[in-house]
C-alpha positions, 0 to 999 in steps of 0.5 A: 666354630672355634679354631686353635691357632699355633703360637708364633715361633719365637726366633730369638728363643730358637736361637738361644736354644741352639746356642745353649745346645752348642755350649752343652756339647762343647762342654761335654767334649771338654772345652770351656764354652761361654755364651756371649750376652745378647747382641754381641757383634759376630759371636754367640760363643767364645770357646777355650781349651782347658789350658786357655792356650787355644780359643775359637769364636762361634756364631750359631744359626739355629732352626726349629725345623729341618731347614735346607738353608740358614739365613747368614750375614752378608759376606763382608760381615763374616769374619774369616780369621783362623779362630772364626766358626759358624755352627748351623743347627737344625732340629730333627723332630723325628729323632728329637735331636739337633743336626749340626754343621761346622764351617770355618769363617772362610767356608761360610763366606764362600758359601754365602758368596756362592748362594748370592751369585746363584741368586743374582742369576735367578734375578737376571732370569726373572725368577727371583726378586732380591738377594738373601744371604744364606748357606744351604745344607741340602741337595744343592751341596750334599757333599759339602754338608756331609763334610760340615756335619763330619767337621762338627762331630769331630771338632776339638780345639 
């Protein structure tokens, strides 16, 4: 009996798809959005207003599924300046579209620190083995996730 295996998901291609989706959406909103070259430290997109007087640096975390959390850098590697942002993008198969969340760098750092602290408690209780920096967009923080989704839907420079 022959079985067909599904091809392994290529996370690099998923990330690239997410970056290009965000670039497309920012361009549609009237901003200049430039994807960086692969492996540029901390940024996937540099965005400017049309006058060139405002800019933002964006790191994209993308998933091909409706995930409840996104892997993130450790808190000390998350930049928190006024122009630093994260966009978390997850694919909603049933709607054939991305659902996106916008966090400032400071919000991202705080969320990762909160998740790590919860994991430390679980490690101490014996229900977890190691720390995994992440940001949740599920029942753990529904109100925050709704705020981040609204922030993405209305964000402009």
